[in-house]
C-alpha positions as CSV (number, residue, x, y, z in Angstrom):
1,X,61.6,32.9,-6.0
2,X,63.4,31.6,-3.1
3,X,65.9,34.4,-3.2
4,X,63.1,37.1,-3.4
5,X,61.4,35.5,-0.3
6,X,64.8,35.9,1.4
7,X,65.2,39.5,0.5
8,X,61.6,40.2,1.6
9,X,62.5,38.5,5.0
10,X,65.5,40.8,5.2
11,X,63.5,43.9,4.7
12,X,61.3,43.0,7.6
13,X,64.3,42.0,9.7
14,X,65.8,45.5,9.4
15,X,62.5,47.4,9.9
16,X,61.2,48.6,6.6
17,X,58.1,50.2,7.9
18,X,57.3,53.8,7.8
19,X,58.5,55.2,11.0
20,X,58.5,58.9,11.7
21,X,61.9,60.2,12.9
22,X,63.5,63.6,12.9
23,X,62.6,65.8,10.0
24,X,62.1,63.0,7.5
25,X,60.3,59.8,7.3
26,X,63.1,57.3,8.2
27,X,62.6,53.7,8.1
28,X,65.0,52.4,11.0
29,X,66.0,53.7,14.4
30,X,69.2,55.5,14.2
31,X,70.0,54.7,17.8
32,X,69.5,50.9,17.3
33,X,72.9,48.9,16.9
34,X,73.4,47.5,13.4
35,X,76.0,44.9,14.2
36,X,76.0,41.8,12.2
37,X,73.2,43.3,9.8
38,X,75.3,44.7,7.0
39,X,74.3,41.9,4.6
40,X,70.7,42.5,5.4
41,X,70.9,46.2,5.1
42,X,72.8,46.0,1.8
43,X,70.1,44.0,0.0
44,X,67.4,46.3,1.4
45,X,69.2,49.5,0.3
46,X,70.1,48.4,-3.1
47,X,66.4,47.3,-3.7
48,X,65.2,50.7,-2.4
49,X,67.5,52.6,-4.8
50,X,66.4,50.4,-7.8
51,X,62.7,50.9,-6.7
52,X,62.9,54.7,-6.8
53,X,64.6,55.2,-10.0
54,X,62.3,52.8,-11.8
55,X,59.2,54.6,-10.6
56,X,58.1,52.4,-7.7
57,X,57.6,54.2,-4.3
58,X,58.1,51.2,-2.1
59,X,58.9,53.4,0.9
60,X,55.7,55.4,0.8
61,X,53.4,52.9,-0.6
62,X,50.8,51.9,0.5
63,X,50.5,54.7,3.1
64,X,50.2,57.4,0.4
65,X,49.0,55.2,-2.5
66,X,50.8,55.2,-5.8
67,X,53.2,58.1,-6.5
68,X,54.5,59.2,-10.0
69,X,58.0,59.7,-8.9
70,X,59.6,60.0,-12.3
71,X,56.4,59.5,-14.5
72,X,56.0,63.3,-15.1
73,X,59.5,63.5,-16.7
74,X,58.6,60.9,-19.3
75,X,55.7,63.1,-20.3
76,X,57.6,66.4,-20.3
77,X,60.5,64.6,-22.1
78,X,58.3,63.5,-25.0
79,X,58.3,59.8,-24.3
80,X,54.9,59.3,-23.0
81,X,51.4,60.9,-22.6
82,X,48.7,60.1,-20.2
83,X,46.0,58.1,-21.8
84,X,43.1,60.3,-23.1
85,X,40.8,57.2,-23.3
86,X,39.0,55.9,-20.3
87,X,40.9,58.1,-17.7
88,X,40.3,61.5,-16.4
89,X,43.1,63.6,-18.1
90,X,45.4,65.0,-15.5
91,X,46.1,68.7,-16.5
92,X,48.9,69.0,-14.1
93,X,51.2,67.4,-16.6
94,X,50.1,68.9,-19.8
95,X,49.9,72.5,-18.2
96,X,53.1,72.0,-16.1
97,X,51.3,72.6,-12.9
98,X,53.7,71.8,-10.1
99,X,52.5,72.2,-6.6
100,X,54.2,71.6,-3.3
101,X,51.4,69.1,-2.4
102,X,51.3,67.0,-5.6
103,X,52.9,65.0,-8.3
104,X,54.9,62.7,-5.8
105,X,58.4,63.8,-6.7
106,X,60.6,61.4,-4.7
107,X,61.8,63.5,-1.9
108,X,60.6,61.2,0.9
109,X,61.5,58.0,-0.7
110,X,65.0,59.2,-1.5
111,X,65.6,60.4,2.0
112,X,64.2,57.3,3.5
113,X,66.5,55.2,1.4
114,X,69.4,57.4,2.1
115,X,68.8,57.3,5.9
116,X,69.2,53.5,5.7
117,X,72.3,53.7,3.6
118,X,73.8,56.2,6.0
119,X,73.2,53.8,8.9
120,X,74.8,51.1,6.8
121,X,77.8,53.3,6.2
122,X,78.1,54.2,9.9
123,X,77.9,50.4,10.8
124,X,80.5,49.4,8.2
125,X,82.9,52.1,9.5
126,X,82.4,50.8,13.1
127,X,82.9,47.2,12.0
128,X,86.0,48.1,9.9
129,X,84.4,46.7,6.6
130,X,85.8,48.9,3.8
131,X,83.8,47.2,1.0
132,X,80.5,47.7,2.6
133,X,81.4,51.2,3.5
134,X,82.5,51.9,-0.2
135,X,79.2,50.6,-1.5
136,X,77.3,52.9,0.9
137,X,79.3,55.8,-0.4
138,X,78.2,54.9,-4.0
139,X,74.6,54.5,-3.1
140,X,74.5,57.9,-1.1
141,X,76.0,59.6,-4.2
142,X,73.4,57.9,-6.4
143,X,70.5,59.3,-4.2
144,X,71.8,62.6,-3.4
145,X,72.6,63.5,-7.0
146,X,68.9,62.7,-7.6
147,X,67.9,65.1,-4.9
148,X,70.1,67.9,-6.3
149,X,68.9,67.3,-9.8
150,X,65.3,67.6,-8.6
151,X,65.6,70.5,-6.1
152,X,69.0,72.0,-6.4
153,X,69.7,72.9,-2.8
154,X,68.9,70.2,-0.2
155,X,70.0,69.0,3.3
156,X,73.2,67.2,3.0
157,X,75.9,67.9,5.6
158,X,73.2,68.0,8.4
159,X,71.0,65.3,7.1
160,X,70.4,62.2,9.3
161,X,71.1,64.0,12.5
162,X,67.5,63.6,14.0
163,X,69.0,61.2,16.7
164,X,71.1,63.9,18.0
165,X,68.4,66.5,18.1
166,X,68.9,68.3,14.9
167,X,65.4,68.2,13.5
168,X,65.8,71.3,11.2
169,X,68.9,70.7,9.1
170,X,70.2,73.5,7.0
171,X,70.3,73.4,3.1
172,X,73.7,72.9,1.2
173,X,74.0,74.3,-2.2
174,X,73.8,71.8,-5.2
175,X,77.2,72.7,-6.3
176,X,78.7,72.1,-2.9
177,X,77.1,68.7,-2.7
178,X,78.3,67.7,-6.1
179,X,81.9,68.6,-5.2
180,X,81.7,66.5,-2.1
181,X,80.1,63.5,-3.9
182,X,83.1,63.5,-6.4
183,X,85.4,63.2,-3.5
184,X,83.2,60.5,-1.9
185,X,83.6,58.4,-5.1
186,X,87.3,58.8,-4.8
187,X,87.0,57.5,-1.3
188,X,85.0,54.7,-2.3
189,X,87.6,53.6,-4.8
190,X,90.3,54.0,-2.4
191,X,88.6,51.9,0.2
192,X,88.1,49.0,-2.3
193,X,91.7,49.3,-3.5
194,X,93.2,49.4,0.0
195,X,91.2,46.3,1.1
196,X,92.0,44.3,-2.1
197,X,95.8,45.0,-1.4
198,X,95.7,44.2,2.4
199,X,97.5,41.0,3.5
200,X,94.2,39.7,4.8
201,X,91.4,41.6,3.1
202,X,88.2,42.0,5.2
203,X,85.4,40.0,3.7
204,X,82.9,41.9,1.7
205,X,79.6,41.1,0.4
206,X,78.5,38.3,-1.8
207,X,75.0,37.1,-2.7
208,X,73.6,39.8,-0.4
209,X,74.8,42.3,-3.1
210,X,71.8,42.1,-5.5
211,X,73.6,44.4,-8.0
212,X,77.1,42.9,-8.5
213,X,77.1,39.8,-6.4
214,X,80.0,41.0,-4.4
215,X,82.2,41.9,-7.4
216,X,84.2,44.9,-6.0
217,X,85.9,45.6,-9.3
218,X,82.3,46.3,-10.7
219,X,81.6,48.5,-7.8
220,X,84.7,50.6,-8.6
221,X,83.5,51.1,-12.1
222,X,80.1,52.1,-10.8
223,X,81.8,54.7,-8.5
224,X,84.0,56.0,-11.2
225,X,81.0,56.2,-13.8
226,X,79.0,58.1,-11.0
227,X,82.0,60.4,-10.8
228,X,82.1,60.9,-14.6
229,X,78.3,61.7,-14.5
230,X,78.8,64.3,-11.7
231,X,81.6,66.0,-13.7
232,X,80.0,65.9,-17.1
233,X,76.8,67.3,-15.7
234,X,78.8,70.5,-14.9
235,X,79.8,71.1,-18.5
236,X,78.2,74.5,-18.5
237,X,79.9,75.7,-15.3
238,X,83.0,77.9,-15.2
239,X,85.1,75.2,-13.4
240,X,84.3,72.4,-15.9
241,X,87.7,72.4,-17.5
242,X,89.5,72.2,-14.1
243,X,87.6,68.9,-13.4
244,X,89.6,67.1,-16.1
245,X,92.3,66.3,-13.6
246,X,89.7,64.7,-11.4
247,X,88.8,62.4,-14.1
248,X,92.3,61.7,-15.0
249,X,93.2,60.5,-11.5
250,X,90.8,57.6,-11.6
251,X,90.4,56.9,-15.4
252,X,92.3,53.6,-15.1
253,X,89.7,52.3,-13.0
254,X,87.4,52.0,-15.8
255,X,83.7,52.6,-16.3
256,X,80.4,50.7,-16.8
257,X,79.9,49.4,-20.3
258,X,77.7,47.0,-22.2
259,X,79.2,44.1,-20.3
260,X,79.3,45.6,-16.7
261,X,76.1,47.4,-15.8
262,X,74.4,48.4,-12.5
263,X,71.3,46.2,-12.6
264,X,69.5,45.0,-9.5
265,X,67.7,41.6,-9.1
266,X,66.9,39.9,-5.8
267,X,64.8,37.3,-7.8
268,X,62.0,39.2,-9.0
269,X,59.0,37.2,-10.0
270,X,55.4,37.5,-11.1
271,X,53.5,37.6,-7.8
272,X,51.4,40.2,-5.9
273,X,52.5,38.9,-2.6
274,X,54.3,41.3,-0.2
275,X,52.8,44.3,-2.1
276,X,54.3,42.9,-5.4
277,X,57.5,40.7,-6.1
278,X,57.9,42.0,-9.7
279,X,60.7,44.1,-11.1
280,X,59.8,47.8,-9.9
281,X,59.4,49.0,-13.5
282,X,57.0,46.3,-14.3
283,X,55.3,46.6,-10.9
284,X,54.6,50.3,-11.8
285,X,53.9,50.0,-15.5
286,X,53.0,46.3,-16.3
287,X,50.2,43.8,-15.8
288,X,49.4,42.1,-12.6
289,X,49.2,38.3,-12.5
290,X,45.5,38.4,-12.9
291,X,45.8,40.4,-16.1
292,X,44.9,43.8,-14.6
293,X,47.0,46.7,-14.5
294,X,48.4,48.8,-11.7
295,X,46.9,52.2,-11.2
296,X,49.5,53.6,-13.6
297,X,49.9,50.6,-15.6
298,X,50.6,50.1,-19.3
299,X,47.2,51.4,-20.3
300,X,47.7,54.7,-18.6
301,X,51.0,55.8,-20.0
302,X,51.0,55.8,-23.8
303,X,53.3,56.8,-26.6
304,X,54.1,60.4,-27.2
305,X,54.2,61.4,-30.9
306,X,57.6,63.4,-30.4
307,X,59.8,60.3,-29.7
308,X,57.9,58.2,-32.2
309,X,58.5,60.9,-34.8
310,X,62.1,61.3,-33.8
311,X,62.9,57.7,-34.0
312,X,61.0,57.2,-37.4
313,X,62.9,60.1,-38.8
314,X,66.2,58.4,-38.1
315,X,64.8,55.1,-39.4
316,X,65.1,53.6,-35.8
317,X,62.3,51.2,-36.4
318,X,63.9,48.1,-34.8
319,X,64.0,49.9,-31.4
320,X,60.7,51.7,-32.0
321,X,58.6,48.5,-31.9
322,X,60.5,47.4,-28.7
323,X,60.0,50.7,-26.9
324,X,56.3,50.9,-27.8
325,X,53.6,48.3,-28.6
326,X,52.1,48.4,-32.0
327,X,48.3,49.1,-32.0
328,X,47.5,46.1,-34.0
329,X,49.7,43.6,-32.2
330,X,52.1,43.2,-35.1
331,X,55.8,44.1,-35.6
332,X,54.9,46.7,-38.2
333,X,56.6,50.0,-37.0
334,X,54.0,52.0,-39.1
335,X,51.5,50.8,-36.4
336,X,53.3,52.6,-33.5
337,X,51.0,55.5,-33.0
338,X,51.8,58.4,-30.6
339,X,49.6,61.3,-29.4
340,X,50.8,65.0,-29.2
341,X,50.9,66.1,-25.7
342,X,47.9,68.3,-24.9
343,X,46.1,67.6,-28.2
344,X,42.3,68.0,-28.0
345,X,42.0,65.3,-30.7
346,X,44.3,62.5,-30.0
347,X,44.3,59.3,-32.1
348,X,41.6,56.6,-31.3
349,X,44.3,54.0,-30.8
350,X,47.7,54.9,-29.2
351,X,50.5,52.6,-28.5
352,X,51.4,51.5,-25.1
353,X,54.8,50.8,-23.4
354,X,56.5,48.1,-25.5
355,X,57.8,44.6,-25.0
356,X,61.5,45.7,-24.8
357,X,60.6,47.6,-21.5
358,X,57.8,45.2,-20.1
359,X,59.0,41.9,-21.5
360,X,57.7,39.7,-24.3
361,X,55.6,37.9,-21.7
362,X,54.3,38.9,-18.2
363,X,56.7,36.4,-16.6
364,X,59.7,37.7,-18.5
365,X,58.8,41.4,-17.7
366,X,58.3,40.7,-14.1
367,X,61.6,39.0,-13.7
368,X,63.6,41.7,-15.6
369,X,66.6,43.2,-13.6
370,X,66.0,46.9,-12.5
371,X,68.2,49.3,-14.2
372,X,70.2,51.7,-11.9
373,X,72.8,52.7,-14.4
374,X,72.9,51.2,-17.8
375,X,76.0,50.4,-19.9
376,X,74.5,52.5,-22.7
377,X,74.3,55.6,-20.6
378,X,77.8,55.2,-19.4
379,X,79.2,54.6,-22.8
380,X,77.5,57.8,-24.2
381,X,78.9,59.8,-21.2
382,X,82.3,58.4,-22.1
383,X,81.7,59.4,-25.7
384,X,80.9,63.1,-24.8
385,X,83.8,63.2,-22.3
386,X,86.3,61.9,-24.9
387,X,84.9,64.3,-27.5
388,X,85.5,67.2,-25.1
389,X,89.0,65.9,-24.3
390,X,88.1,65.2,-20.7
391,X,89.1,61.5,-20.9
392,X,91.0,59.4,-23.5
393,X,89.3,57.1,-25.9
394,X,87.7,57.3,-29.3
395,X,84.4,59.1,-29.2
396,X,83.2,57.5,-32.3
397,X,83.8,54.0,-31.0
398,X,82.2,54.7,-27.7
399,X,79.2,56.3,-29.4
400,X,78.7,53.3,-31.5
401,X,79.2,51.0,-28.4
402,X,76.5,53.0,-26.7
403,X,74.1,52.4,-29.4
404,X,74.9,48.7,-29.5
405,X,74.5,48.3,-25.7
406,X,71.0,50.0,-26.2
407,X,70.0,47.5,-29.0
408,X,71.2,44.5,-26.9
409,X,69.3,45.7,-23.9
410,X,66.2,45.4,-26.1
411,X,66.8,41.9,-27.4
412,X,68.1,43.2,-30.7
413,X,71.3,42.1,-32.4
414,X,74.7,43.9,-32.9
415,X,74.1,43.6,-36.7
416,X,71.0,45.7,-36.4
417,X,72.8,48.2,-34.4
418,X,75.6,48.4,-37.0
419,X,73.2,48.9,-39.8
420,X,71.6,51.7,-37.7
421,X,74.5,53.8,-36.8
422,X,76.2,53.4,-40.2
423,X,73.4,55.6,-41.6
424,X,74.7,59.2,-42.4
425,X,71.8,60.6,-40.2
426,X,73.1,58.7,-37.3
427,X,76.9,58.4,-37.7
428,X,78.7,60.6,-35.3
429,X,80.8,62.2,-38.0
430,X,77.9,63.1,-40.2
431,X,74.7,63.3,-38.2
432,X,75.4,66.8,-36.7
433,X,78.8,68.1,-38.2
434,X,80.8,70.0,-35.6
435,X,78.2,69.2,-32.8
436,X,79.1,65.9,-31.3
437,X,77.3,66.6,-28.3
438,X,73.9,66.9,-30.0
439,X,74.2,63.6,-31.8
440,X,75.5,61.8,-28.5
441,X,72.7,63.2,-26.4
442,X,70.0,62.5,-28.9
443,X,71.1,58.8,-29.1
444,X,71.3,58.8,-25.2
445,X,67.7,60.2,-25.1
446,X,66.5,57.2,-27.3
447,X,68.4,54.8,-25.1
448,X,67.0,56.1,-22.0
449,X,63.4,55.5,-22.9
450,X,61.4,54.3,-20.0
451,X,63.8,53.5,-17.3
452,X,65.9,56.5,-17.7
453,X,63.2,59.3,-17.9
454,X,64.7,61.5,-15.2
455,X,68.2,61.3,-16.5
456,X,67.0,62.3,-20.1
457,X,65.3,65.3,-18.5
458,X,68.5,66.1,-16.7
459,X,70.4,66.1,-20.0
460,X,67.7,68.1,-21.7
461,X,68.2,70.7,-19.0
462,X,71.9,70.6,-19.4
463,X,72.1,70.6,-23.3
464,X,68.8,71.5,-24.7
465,X,68.7,68.3,-26.6
466,X,66.6,67.0,-28.1
467,X,64.3,70.1,-28.7
468,X,61.1,68.7,-27.1
469,X,58.0,70.6,-28.0
470,X,55.8,72.1,-25.4
471,X,52.3,70.9,-24.7
472,X,49.5,72.2,-27.0
473,X,47.6,72.8,-23.7
474,X,50.3,74.5,-21.6
475,X,48.0,76.6,-19.4
476,X,49.0,79.8,-17.7
477,X,52.2,78.0,-16.4
478,X,53.7,77.2,-19.8
479,X,51.9,79.6,-22.3
480,X,54.6,82.2,-22.3
481,X,57.6,79.8,-22.6
482,X,57.3,78.9,-26.2
483,X,58.0,80.6,-29.4
484,X,56.3,80.5,-32.8
485,X,58.0,77.2,-33.4
486,X,56.1,75.5,-30.5
487,X,59.4,74.6,-29.0
488,X,59.1,75.8,-25.3
489,X,60.9,75.8,-22.2
490,X,59.8,72.9,-19.9
491,X,59.8,73.4,-16.1
492,X,63.4,73.9,-14.8
493,X,63.0,72.8,-11.3
494,X,60.5,71.2,-9.1
495,X,59.3,72.4,-5.6
496,X,60.0,71.1,-2.2
497,X,57.3,69.0,-0.7
498,X,54.8,70.1,1.8
499,X,56.5,68.1,4.4
500,X,59.4,70.4,4.3
501,X,57.3,73.5,4.7
502,X,55.6,71.8,7.7
503,X,58.8,70.4,9.5
504,X,61.6,72.6,8.4
505,X,60.0,75.9,7.6
506,X,62.9,78.2,8.5
507,X,65.5,76.5,6.3
508,X,63.2,75.7,3.3
509,X,61.9,79.3,3.6
510,X,65.4,80.5,2.6
511,X,65.1,78.7,-0.8
512,X,63.3,80.3,-3.9
513,X,59.5,80.5,-3.4
514,X,57.2,78.1,-5.2
515,X,56.0,80.5,-8.0
516,X,55.2,80.0,-11.7
517,X,58.2,82.3,-12.4
518,X,60.5,80.0,-10.3
519,X,59.2,77.0,-12.0
520,X,60.4,78.0,-15.4
521,X,63.4,80.3,-14.5
522,X,65.1,79.1,-11.4
523,X,67.6,76.5,-12.6
524,X,69.7,73.7,-11.1
525,X,73.2,75.0,-10.8
526,X,74.5,73.1,-13.7
527,X,71.6,73.8,-16.1
528,X,72.0,75.6,-19.5
C-alpha cells in the first residue's frame, strides 16, 4: 500500500494529466527539464505500459470514460462474449463494425505513454545514464510494436516533434518501424553491457523499476525477447530467413522464461482511491471493493463457447476452471458454460472470467502483478523459433516448458502440466504431425487467455491458428467472409481514430481508406 501511494505521488509529480500538445495528447511538457526525475518517470512509464496492455485506459480515463482497448480482440479471438443478459448487446463486436470514432483502440493511450517514454530516453541520454536509456528503448519497442500491429503504418521517425513545430508527422511503414525496433533492441542490450563492464558503472534503477527491480540482466532478456517476437512475427515475409543472423548475434543474452517474466507491480491493492489502485486487469474486469463491478466488469465479459470447446477437446480441464468461473460455483469443469458469438439463443447461465485471472479473492486479484510479457509466451516463441531453425534449443522441451509456465501462472502444479502435455493430442510430436507451428500456436492461444488477447489476435492473423469461427450474426461487414464451414475471416486491421483525421488529415489521408473492404482485406505487413 505504501509503495503504491509513492507511485501515485510520482505520477502527480511528473504531470500525468491530459495536456494537449502537438498532434497527440501528450502528458508532459516536452520543453520542461527532466533532470533528476528519471526514477519518477520510469515508474510512471512502466505503469502506463502495463495499464494499456491489460485493458485499462489510465491515460484517457476519466475524460473519455472507459475504453475497450483490447477487449474486442478477446471477443473476435473466441475467448469472451459480451453478456446477453442485463446489458444492451453491442452489435459492433458481433458484426465486426469498426468505426474511426468508436471501439477505443489504444492509439491515444499508446502515444501518450510513448511520449513520456521518449522524454525519459532524451533525459537519460543527456544525463549519460545508459541503463535508463536502455529501458526506455525497450518500452518504446513494446509500445510501437502494438501500434504497428493495430494500424500498420504509423508516425514513428517524426513522432514527438510537436515541441519543434511538427504537428503533422509523416507515417512510416510498419516494416520499416519493425526493422528499426530490432536495431534498438540491439542498442539496448549494448548499452546495458557497456555500463556493466565500465570501471565505474553509472547507477541505474532500483525500486523505482516496478518490473524487474533494477535487475538489468532481466532487462536484457526482455529486450532480446522483444527482438525475438519482432522477428518471428515476420515469418511470412520474404526476408524472414535472413533474420536468423540477427537472432544469432544476441542469442547468448537469453530470453524471458518461467522464472524471469515481465510483470509490473507498484504495490497494487484493493482500493478505489486515485481512480483505482488495483492491478489494471482487475480494475477493468473485476469487482470493486464495495462488491460492484466496473462498467466492463466480470459480469459483462463472459465465456466464449469456442475457447471452452477447444480446451475440453484437449482435456484441458484444470486450466479451464481457472480461466472461467463455473456457473454453479463448483470446480466441476462441466459447469463451465460458454456462449456462441452472435447466437440469438445463448444459455441462461454463462461462465464469467475465472479465478486464475481475477484471483481467488478480491484482495488477491486486485494485488496481482500486471503481465507485460509472460514466460509462457516467451517459451512458445522460442519453441517455434527453434522448430524453424532460427535459434538453438529443443522445440519439444521449450513447448513443454511453455505449457508448464502457463499452468504455474494459474496456480496449478507442474505435475498437472506434465499429465496434460503427455497426452497424444497435446504432445508436440503427435498433436499435429509435421506442423509444429499449429500445436505451438494453439497452446500459446490457450495460455494468452485474458491478459494476452491482442497478442493471440496477432498470432491468428500471422498463422491462421486456431481457426476461430465467425459470428453467427456477422452483419454486412462479415457476411461474405465465411465459408460453408462457418470459419470466417476476422477483421484484418483497425482504423485510425478520428483524432488523426482532425489533426493530421494530410498524412492519414495517404493511408488506406476506412471501408468495409479495407477492414477485411488490408493486412498488416506481416500478416498471412
